[in-house]
C-alpha positions as CSV (number, residue, x, y, z in Angstrom):
1,X,21.1,-54.3,46.7
2,X,23.1,-55.3,43.6
3,X,26.1,-53.2,42.7
4,X,24.9,-53.3,39.1
5,X,21.6,-51.6,39.6
6,X,20.9,-48.8,42.0
7,X,17.4,-47.3,42.7
8,X,17.4,-43.5,43.2
9,X,15.1,-42.4,45.9
10,X,13.3,-39.1,45.8
11,X,15.6,-36.3,47.0
12,X,18.7,-38.6,46.9
13,X,21.7,-37.7,44.7
14,X,23.3,-40.9,43.4
15,X,26.8,-41.1,41.8
16,X,27.1,-43.1,38.6
17,X,30.1,-45.0,39.9
18,X,32.0,-44.1,36.7
19,X,35.5,-42.6,37.5
20,X,36.2,-42.1,33.7
21,X,33.0,-40.2,33.1
22,X,31.9,-38.6,36.4
23,X,28.1,-38.2,36.6
24,X,25.2,-38.3,39.0
25,X,21.4,-38.7,39.0
26,X,18.6,-37.5,41.1
27,X,14.8,-37.6,41.3
28,X,13.0,-34.6,42.8
29,X,9.3,-35.0,43.5
30,X,6.6,-32.8,45.1
31,X,5.2,-29.4,44.6
32,X,7.8,-26.5,44.6
33,X,10.7,-28.9,45.1
34,X,14.0,-27.9,43.5
35,X,17.3,-29.3,42.4
36,X,20.3,-27.4,41.1
37,X,23.4,-27.8,38.9
38,X,26.5,-25.7,39.5
39,X,28.6,-23.9,37.0
40,X,30.9,-26.2,35.1
41,X,28.4,-29.1,35.0
42,X,25.5,-29.8,32.6
43,X,22.1,-31.2,33.6
44,X,19.8,-33.3,31.4
45,X,16.3,-33.0,32.7
46,X,13.1,-35.0,32.0
47,X,9.8,-33.7,33.3
48,X,7.8,-36.5,34.9
49,X,4.2,-35.6,35.9
50,X,5.2,-32.0,36.5
51,X,6.0,-28.8,34.7
52,X,9.6,-27.9,35.6
53,X,10.7,-24.3,35.6
54,X,14.4,-23.9,34.7
55,X,16.1,-20.7,35.9
56,X,19.5,-19.8,34.5
57,X,21.4,-16.5,34.9
58,X,19.9,-15.2,31.6
59,X,16.5,-16.9,31.0
60,X,13.7,-19.0,32.4
61,X,12.3,-22.1,30.6
62,X,9.3,-24.3,31.2
63,X,9.7,-28.1,30.6
64,X,6.2,-29.7,30.5
65,X,5.4,-33.4,31.4
66,X,7.0,-35.7,28.9
67,X,9.5,-33.0,27.7
68,X,13.2,-32.8,28.2
69,X,16.1,-30.5,28.0
70,X,19.8,-29.8,28.5
71,X,21.1,-26.9,30.5
72,X,24.6,-25.9,31.5
73,X,25.0,-24.7,35.1
74,X,24.4,-22.7,37.1
75,X,20.7,-23.6,36.8
76,X,17.8,-24.3,39.2
77,X,14.9,-26.7,38.5
78,X,11.6,-26.2,40.3
79,X,8.5,-28.5,40.1
80,X,5.2,-26.8,39.4
81,X,1.8,-28.1,38.3
82,X,2.5,-31.5,39.9
83,X,-0.4,-33.8,38.8
84,X,0.3,-36.8,41.0
85,X,1.8,-37.6,44.4
86,X,5.1,-38.8,42.8
87,X,5.2,-35.9,40.3
88,X,8.5,-34.2,39.7
89,X,11.6,-34.3,37.5
90,X,14.5,-36.5,36.8
91,X,18.0,-35.0,36.5
92,X,21.2,-36.6,35.2
93,X,24.3,-34.4,35.6
94,X,27.6,-34.7,33.7
95,X,30.4,-33.2,35.8
96,X,33.0,-31.0,34.2
97,X,31.1,-30.6,31.0
98,X,29.4,-27.5,29.4
99,X,26.7,-28.5,27.0
100,X,24.5,-26.2,24.8
101,X,20.9,-25.4,25.8
102,X,18.5,-27.6,24.0
103,X,14.8,-28.6,24.6
104,X,12.4,-31.1,23.0
105,X,9.4,-33.3,23.4
106,X,7.1,-34.7,24.4
107,X,8.6,-38.2,23.7
108,X,6.9,-40.3,21.0
109,X,5.2,-43.6,21.4
110,X,8.1,-45.6,20.1
111,X,11.8,-45.1,19.1
112,X,12.9,-44.2,15.6
113,X,16.0,-46.4,15.6
114,X,16.2,-50.2,15.9
115,X,18.0,-51.4,19.0
116,X,18.2,-55.0,20.2
117,X,15.7,-57.8,20.9
118,X,12.7,-56.0,19.4
119,X,13.3,-52.7,21.2
120,X,13.6,-49.3,19.6
121,X,15.4,-46.1,20.5
122,X,15.4,-42.3,19.8
123,X,18.3,-40.0,20.4
124,X,16.6,-37.1,22.2
125,X,19.6,-34.9,23.0
126,X,22.6,-35.7,20.8
127,X,26.2,-35.1,21.6
128,X,27.4,-31.6,20.8
129,X,30.7,-33.1,19.6
130,X,32.0,-36.7,19.3
131,X,32.3,-38.3,22.7
132,X,29.9,-36.0,24.5
133,X,27.0,-37.2,26.6
134,X,23.5,-37.9,25.2
135,X,20.0,-38.5,26.3
136,X,17.9,-41.4,24.8
137,X,14.3,-42.7,24.8
138,X,14.2,-46.5,24.9
139,X,10.9,-48.2,24.0
140,X,10.1,-51.8,25.0
141,X,7.1,-53.5,23.4
142,X,5.1,-56.1,25.3
143,X,6.8,-59.5,25.7
144,X,10.4,-58.4,25.6
145,X,13.1,-60.6,27.1
146,X,16.4,-58.9,26.5
147,X,19.8,-60.5,26.1
148,X,22.0,-60.0,29.1
149,X,24.5,-57.2,28.4
150,X,26.7,-54.5,29.8
151,X,27.6,-50.8,28.9
152,X,31.2,-49.5,29.2
153,X,30.0,-46.4,31.1
154,X,27.2,-45.6,33.6
155,X,23.6,-45.4,32.6
156,X,21.2,-43.1,34.5
157,X,17.5,-43.5,33.7
158,X,13.8,-43.2,34.7
159,X,10.8,-45.2,33.7
160,X,8.7,-42.7,31.8
161,X,5.6,-44.9,31.4
162,X,4.6,-48.6,31.4
163,X,6.1,-51.4,33.5
164,X,8.8,-54.1,33.3
165,X,11.5,-55.8,35.3
166,X,15.3,-55.1,35.5
167,X,17.3,-58.3,36.0
168,X,20.9,-58.6,37.2
169,X,22.8,-61.8,38.1
170,X,21.7,-61.4,41.8
171,X,18.3,-59.6,41.8
172,X,15.2,-58.5,40.0
173,X,13.7,-55.0,40.3
174,X,10.1,-54.1,39.5
175,X,10.1,-51.1,37.2
176,X,7.1,-48.7,37.5
177,X,6.6,-45.1,36.2
178,X,8.7,-42.6,38.0
179,X,11.3,-45.1,39.2
180,X,14.8,-43.7,38.6
181,X,18.0,-45.8,38.6
182,X,21.7,-46.1,37.9
183,X,23.4,-49.0,36.1
184,X,27.1,-48.9,37.0
185,X,29.8,-49.4,34.3
186,X,30.1,-53.0,33.1
187,X,27.1,-53.9,35.2
188,X,25.5,-57.1,33.8
189,X,21.8,-56.6,33.3
190,X,18.7,-57.0,31.0
191,X,15.1,-55.8,30.9
192,X,11.9,-57.8,30.5
193,X,8.3,-56.8,29.8
194,X,5.2,-58.9,29.9
195,X,1.6,-57.5,29.4
196,X,2.6,-53.9,29.2
197,X,5.0,-51.8,27.1
198,X,7.6,-49.7,28.8
199,X,9.5,-46.4,28.0
200,X,12.7,-45.5,29.6
201,X,14.7,-42.2,29.4
202,X,18.4,-43.1,29.5
203,X,21.4,-40.8,30.0
204,X,24.8,-41.8,28.7
205,X,27.8,-39.8,30.1
206,X,29.8,-40.4,26.9
207,X,29.4,-41.7,23.3
208,X,31.3,-43.0,20.4
209,X,29.2,-40.8,18.1
210,X,28.8,-37.2,17.1
211,X,30.1,-34.4,14.9
212,X,33.9,-33.7,14.7
213,X,35.8,-30.8,13.3
214,X,36.7,-32.8,10.2
215,X,33.4,-34.5,9.9
216,X,30.1,-32.6,10.2
217,X,27.3,-31.7,7.8
218,X,28.3,-28.0,7.2
219,X,31.9,-28.8,6.1
220,X,31.0,-32.1,4.4
221,X,28.4,-30.5,2.2
222,X,30.3,-27.3,1.3
223,X,31.5,-28.1,-2.2
224,X,34.4,-26.3,-4.0
225,X,34.9,-27.3,-7.7
226,X,33.2,-30.6,-7.0
227,X,35.2,-31.4,-3.9
228,X,34.0,-31.4,-0.3
229,X,35.6,-28.7,1.9
230,X,36.3,-31.5,4.4
231,X,39.0,-32.7,2.0
232,X,40.6,-29.3,1.2
233,X,43.0,-28.5,4.0
234,X,44.1,-25.2,2.6
235,X,40.7,-23.5,3.2
236,X,39.8,-25.2,6.5
237,X,39.6,-23.2,9.7
238,X,42.6,-23.9,12.0
């Protein structure tokens, strides 16, 4: 097995191999099967062929197939209404991070942003603040042959639908719906599709994007005598 690309088996917890941004991924399949995230960590969940009941100390949430969410621990995720043998949920966990609760979906047919080599991408769960983790939907049309590339931090993902191939310098991996994986930091790889499209849900444990105290829509678009409040230090919250 290549060090760049690690397949996550059902019930297996796999570390992202990223000492700068500790994170882990798991795939939990089967009726009434559960996974948990502890206090101090935040889980990013994608419901694959199951309705996932999320239990927190204050509320319960239902994430239906094709939907996703972000929940700070402690939280428990339980599969219900599994429609196929491999039905369940995918979980990516950022250690030592407390994210806000946010739900969305189902994912769309294509991404809303242009990516590389004909692919598109949607930012499903954005960073709360600059540098925080995010969850993305990456869409591959038919006949994609990506440029070989790396990412500076780990990537944890699941094939939501369609088929393709992941290629590293040493191996090729057949990608099918429900297959979850980790790409380690700086792992050289690319993806290829042939006669089918493919959609991947991808977790990033960090970002170079997001709101900052001195740059966000509320402060930028608060205008005092024709000047943005972002530029008026005397009235800014300290």
